[in-house]
C-alpha positions in Angstrom: -0.4 0.0 0.1 1.1 3.4 -1.0 1.8 5.9 1.6 0.0 8.9 -0.8 -1.8 8.5 -3.4 -2.9 12.0 -5.8 -4.9 11.5 -9.0 -6.3 14.2 -11.1 -6.1 16.9 -8.1 -6.5 20.3 -9.4 -7.1 23.2 -6.7 -8.6 26.7 -7.4 -9.1 29.2 -5.2 -11.6 32.0 -4.8 -13.3 29.8 -8.0 -16.0 32.2 -9.5 -14.8 35.2 -8.5 -12.6 37.8 -10.1 -9.5 36.8 -7.9 -9.5 33.0 -8.8 -6.3 31.3 -8.9 -5.8 27.7 -10.3 -2.8 27.1 -7.7 -2.3 22.9 -9.2 -3.7 21.5 -12.4 -4.2 17.6 -12.6 -1.5 16.3 -10.2 -0.7 13.0 -10.3 1.8 11.9 -7.3 2.4 8.2 -6.0 4.6 7.9 -2.7 5.5 4.8 -1.7 5.7 3.0 1.6 9.3 4.5 3.2 9.5 6.4 0.5 11.3 10.0 0.9 9.5 12.4 -1.9 11.0 16.1 -1.9 8.6 18.8 -3.7 10.5 21.9 -5.7 9.6 24.2 -8.1 9.5 28.0 -8.1 8.0 30.3 -5.8 4.2 30.5 -5.8 3.9 27.0 -8.2 1.6 25.2 -5.2 4.4 22.9 -3.7 2.6 23.9 0.2 -0.7 23.8 -1.2 0.1 20.1 -2.4 1.3 19.3 1.3 -1.9 21.0 2.7 -4.1 18.6 0.5 -2.4 15.2 1.8 -3.0 16.9 5.2 -6.3 17.9 4.7 -6.0 21.1 5.9 -7.7 22.1 2.5 -9.5 20.2 0.1 -9.2 19.2 -3.8 -11.3 21.5 -6.5 -11.3 18.3 -8.7 -9.5 15.0 -8.0 -8.8 12.3 -4.8 -6.0 12.3 -2.3 -5.6 9.4 -0.3 -3.1 8.6 2.4 -2.4 4.6 3.2 -5.5 3.6 1.5 -7.7 6.1 3.0 -9.3 9.6 2.2 -7.4 12.3 3.3 -10.1 13.5 5.9 -10.0 9.9 7.9 -6.5 10.2 7.7 -6.4 13.3 10.0 -8.8 12.3 12.1 -6.9 9.0 12.8 -3.7 11.3 13.4 -2.1 9.0 10.2 0.3 11.7 9.5 2.6 14.1 11.4 3.2 17.8 10.1 6.4 19.8 10.6 6.4 23.5 9.2 9.4 26.0 8.9 8.7 27.8 12.2 8.3 25.3 14.8 5.1 26.2 16.5 5.8 25.4 19.6 4.1 26.7 22.4 6.4 29.1 24.7 4.5 28.2 27.8 4.9 24.5 27.8 8.5 22.8 28.5 9.6 20.9 25.8 8.2 17.3 27.3 5.2 19.2 27.6 5.2 20.6 23.5 5.7 16.9 22.4 3.3 15.3 24.5 0.2 17.5 23.4 -0.4 15.2 20.4 -0.7 12.4 23.0 -2.8 14.5 25.1 -5.1 15.1 22.3 -5.1 11.4 21.6 -5.9 10.6 25.0 -3.1 8.6 26.9 -2.4 8.3 29.8 0.0 10.7 31.9 2.6 7.5 32.0 2.4 6.9 28.5 2.5 10.7 27.2 5.6 11.3 29.3 7.5 7.6 28.1 6.7 8.5 24.6 7.6 12.2 24.8 11.0 11.1 26.3 11.5 8.4 23.7 11.1 10.7 20.9 13.7 13.3 22.8 16.3 10.6 23.0 15.5 9.9 19.3 16.4 13.7 18.1 19.5 13.8 20.7 17.5 16.5 23.1 16.4 14.0 25.8 18.6 16.2 28.5 16.6 19.7 27.1 12.8 18.1 28.3 12.6 20.6 31.0 13.2 23.4 29.6 11.4 26.0 27.4 11.5 26.9 23.5 12.9 30.3 23.9 16.0 28.6 26.0 16.8 26.6 22.7 18.9 27.5 19.1 16.4 27.4 16.2 18.0 24.0 15.6 17.2 22.4 18.7 13.8 23.9 18.6 13.0 22.5 15.0 14.1 18.6 16.8 11.7 19.5 19.1 9.1 20.1 16.4 10.3 16.6 14.8 10.0 14.7 17.9 6.1 16.6 18.2 5.5 15.3 15.0 6.7 11.4 15.3 4.9 11.3 18.7 2.2 9.9 17.6 4.1 7.4 15.4 2.7 8.2 12.2 3.4 6.2 9.1 4.0 9.7 7.2 5.7 13.1 8.0 4.9 16.1 5.9 7.3 19.1 5.9 7.1 22.3 4.6 10.6 23.9 4.5 11.4 22.8 8.2 15.2 24.1 7.8 14.2 27.0 5.6 15.5 29.8 8.4 18.6 27.8 9.5 22.1 28.2 9.0 23.9 26.0 6.6 25.6 24.1 9.3 23.1 23.5 11.7 20.6 22.7 8.1 22.9 20.1 7.0 23.3 18.8 11.0 19.5 18.6 11.3 19.3 16.7 7.4 21.8 13.6 8.4 19.5 13.5 11.7 16.2 13.8 10.0 17.2 10.9 7.6 18.3 8.9 10.6 15.6 9.2 12.4 13.2 8.6 9.3 15.7 5.1 8.8 14.8 4.1 12.0 11.3 4.7 12.0 10.5 3.5 8.6 8.2 7.1 8.1 7.4 7.9 4.8 8.0 11.5 4.0 7.1 14.0 1.9 9.4 17.0 2.4 9.2 20.5 0.0 11.9 22.8 -0.2 13.5 25.3 -2.2 16.7 24.1 -1.9 18.2 21.3 -5.0 21.2 20.1 -2.9 18.6 19.4 -0.2 16.3 17.8 -1.7 18.8 15.5 -3.6 20.7 14.9 -0.4 17.3 13.8 1.5 15.4 11.8 -1.1 14.8 8.8 -2.8 12.9 10.9 -5.4 12.8 14.7 -6.1 9.4 15.9 -7.8 9.6 18.7 -9.6 6.7 21.4 -10.2 6.1 23.9 -12.8 5.1 27.2 -12.4 1.4 28.5 -11.0 -0.4 26.7 -12.4 1.5 23.8 -10.8 2.0 20.7 -12.4 4.7 18.1 -11.7 6.8 18.2 -14.8 9.4 15.9 -13.9 10.5 13.2 -11.6 13.9 12.9 -10.9 15.1 9.5 -8.9 18.4 9.8 -6.5 20.3 6.9 -5.3 23.0 8.4 -3.7 26.5 5.7 -2.7 26.0 7.3 0.9 24.1 10.0 2.5 26.7 11.4 4.6 29.4 13.8 3.9 31.3 11.2 1.4 27.5 11.2 -0.2 27.5 14.8 -0.4 31.3 15.2 -2.4 30.3 11.7 -4.5 29.7 12.5 -8.7 26.2 11.2 -8.4 25.4 14.0 -5.8 26.2 16.7 -7.9 25.1 14.8 -11.3 21.2 14.7 -9.6 21.6 18.4 -8.5 22.3 19.2 -12.8 19.3 17.0 -13.3 17.3 18.0 -11.1 18.0 21.8 -12.3 17.7 21.2 -15.9 14.1 19.9 -15.0 13.3 23.3 -13.3 14.8 25.1 -16.1 12.7 23.2 -18.8 16.2 22.2 -20.8 16.2 19.6 -23.1 18.5 17.5 -21.1 15.7 17.1 -18.5 13.6 14.0 -18.8 11.8 12.0 -15.8 14.4 9.4 -14.7 13.1 5.7 -14.6 10.6 5.1 -11.7 8.6 8.3 -13.1 6.1 6.1 -14.9 4.5 5.0 -11.4 2.3 7.8 -11.5 4.9 10.4 -10.5 4.2 13.0 -13.5 1.4 14.8 -14.4 1.6 15.1 -18.5 
């Protein structure tokens, strides 16, 4: 069963009004179980809109969205995904531990269960020693790690991330990229990741999905198979080859063609 299936999705805002905007047009996308897929494209192309459709924060104008074989609305009600945004969205008046516990509270878990699970997630992101701290006492990178721990607290099969490292410095960003890959490998979580960074998309992803300018369409799907997902991987020839391939796809040059695997429902033509 796929983590995400998007079929024929169009999203129009303010439909029928003078300020109508077609954000997405006839998008088809499949995210396999355990797959890490990044969405990349020019600003305003609908990357975040697509992520919000998967999360059922908005609904499609036409087409269908399913998560783990269920309608997106049912998946949201069952908390079948975790979500993290560019801003950590932590509650300043709650400790780190209590922030991570929040989705578990909403699920009705007991105090002991919440505490044990939250401590487990904080250990996973390397912040077990900061459980009693408040967000204002943490660096931006540490706050994002708390947000990731919170998103993973309900042990969702799917993680949705909207530029979670966009506001961080380059060194912190690269460190958190590596930590995120380690977490996903440990948990087996499928991930849909929105980014503006080509190098970030290539380093993190099994597949980079390239979108056109508005109305957003999927124009290419680039499979990435690095020799390793570490510093050596960043310096490998294939890393730079894939960066070039994604850049060409974004520019729409003739050399940019979807790689094998794109035929598995990943392109909308």
